[in-house]
C-alpha positions, 0 to 999 in steps of 0.5 A: 934283940931285933927278931927280924934282923937279918944281919950278923955281927961277929958274936964269937963267929969263926970268921968274917966270911961266915959271919953274914949271909950275903947275896944268895944268888952269888952264893948259890952259883958258887955252891952249884958250880963247886958241885960240878953240875952242868944241868942245875942252875939258879932257875931249875928248882923254881921252874920245876916246883911251879909246874908241880900239882899242889898236892905235892906240897907239904905246906898245902897239906898242912893247911888242909883240915886233915882230921888225924895226924898225917903218916910219914915213914922213914926210908932210903936205899942206895939204888934208884930201883930200890928207892922207887919200889919203896916209894910205890909201896909206901904210897900204896900203903897209905903214907901221907908223906913219902920219905927220902932218907940220905946216906951218911957220906952225902950227909957229910958232903963227901959226894965223891965217896958216895958216888963211888960206893953207889957205882961199886954197889951196883956192880956188885949187886949189894948195898954199900950205902945206908941211904939214897945218895941224892947228889950222886943220882941227880935231880933229873933221875930223882924226879922219876922216883915220884911219877904217879905219886900225888903226895909230898916228899920229905927230905930226911938226912942229918947234914950240918951243911945241906946247901947243895943237898937242898938245891938238888932236893928242891930241883927234884920236887921235894917240898919238905926239908927237915933239919937245922943248924942245931938239931942236925949238928949237935946230935950228928956231928962232932967237930963241925963248927956250930956257927958255920952250920947255922950260917949254912942253914940260913942259906937253906931257909932263905932258899926255901923261902924264895924258890917255892910258888907263892901259893905253895911255899916250901915247908921246913921242919926241925928235928925234935928228938935230938939225941933221943936220950934223956933230953929234958922238955925245956931243951927240946922246946928251946931248940925248936923255937930257936930254929923256928925263929931263925927260919922265919927271919929268912922268910920261911912261911911254913914250918913244923916244930917236932919232938920225940916220944919221951916215954911219959904220956903226961910230958908228951901232952905238955910238950905239945901244948907248950910248943904250940903256945910258945911258937905262936907267942914268939912269932907274934912278938917278932911280927912273923904273923904269916908263918904257919906252924905244924906239930910233928910227933916222932914215935919212940926213938930209943931201943926197940923190942926185938920181939915183933909182937912187942914192937907192934904194941909200941908202934900202936901205942905211939900212934894213939899218942900222936893223936892224943897230943894233937900232932899234925904228923906222926913219923912212924917206926917199923917192927924191924927197928931192933934188927937193922934197916927195915925191909920195904914190906915191913915199912909198908906194913907199919904204915898200914898199921898206924893208919888203922890205929889212927882211923879207928881212934876217936877224936879226943877232946883236949886232955887235962889232968893235974899231972899234965897241967903241972908239967905244962906249967913247969915246962912253960916256965923253964922255956920262958926263962931260957928263951929270955936269956937267948933273946937278950944276948948282947949281940947283933943277931939271933944267929950270933945269940944262939951260937953264943948260948950253945958255946956257953952251955945255955943250950945244952943237949944231954949226950950230944957228941959235938965238942962245942956242946957243954954236956953239963946238963944232967937228967934222970927219970922220976915217977911215971917215966917223966924226965927230970933235971938233976943238975942244970949246968949253965942252963939258966933255970930259977932256983924255984924251978930246980927245986920243983924238978928235984921234988918231982924226981923224988927218991929213986931206988937205984940212986946209988947206981952210977949215972951211966948204968941208969943211962943204959937202962933208960935207953931200953926203957920201952924195949 
């Protein structure tokens, strides 16, 4: 397969119109026109981005020597005033990246409902949305959120078709776009076609590559936690690598791979090692030598303790781990995760706490132990096997190969709700809370690696319990 090939054959794709990303300007004009915007045009984002100070660009931040992981919280409110208050509070608390988390209706391209609920919520003085409806507010109003803010803004959502959302985000001055056709479709959607999502994210990637200033490219980031439920390291790493290569094909020059805290310190360190090494290897192999890679660590994405003291302990431990794994950025949680949408004050307090831990934590030399080295070797070998399978599909493009591998179960995410996800890969936890593979399904792992997985899993005292019972316990393993 040609890694730089930007064309697509049918490869099992759903239709001729979706099988290839054609002239981007024509498609952009259609996307913008369909949204009914009279202010947004093809030049809006580029002109505004070029006028911004370079401190607002995520790619510039990643290029700096930052010493410790950057801190980024999550957060999105429906109303502009609430979101502005959150932005100011997080900035004052010391967040290195400011989040803009999008509501569910906008995520599913239902902009009309998002707009109606925003209007009704304003009239009733209560929140009827679970995030910021960016398309409804528009880029001009959203720009005002960031007056006096001199750090990058990150778009956090979960959208299979993020074309219009990204257009508005870039025109708003947002310089980091999270997501991808796999990581934002398999865990977040049930029936949205994977091939179509991959095509729409080709649009996003090429748009990001084209509209940013030459000296400050738009930064892209994949979402590594996926379902955050017993996802084995090989699955996490393979999906990150696929989305990295797909973005690089479209000209993206700044990209962050990411993963979520697994519950096992040794596996976290090993995953970080393998992600960096495999990303560098594949980029070099396909000639994408101008792509800068960052590594992002998500604090625990499973159930949080309801007791605030225990929640703070988990946040502090996760902060220390982000430094130990050598992350460039840590996405932080709040002590109110078990309750609901965190208050502004709680979110700001979490930023301060994580910053304190990171500032106090000494620089760590590269970590090594027999267990870490064994995990590194196993994960790296499994990733190499699966990626070789992906990259040697008999298709004309990487996009078609990735789509085929999802449908066939070569890429399989445990407990993903998507109907095209195979769901045959079974996992469990072994000693040290490390995630082990019970049954690979169609994931092409060698007999030697599968034997090693079972050996490392060992005897489990609860082996006779049903898998769903073990799953329920696992969701709360750190709570």
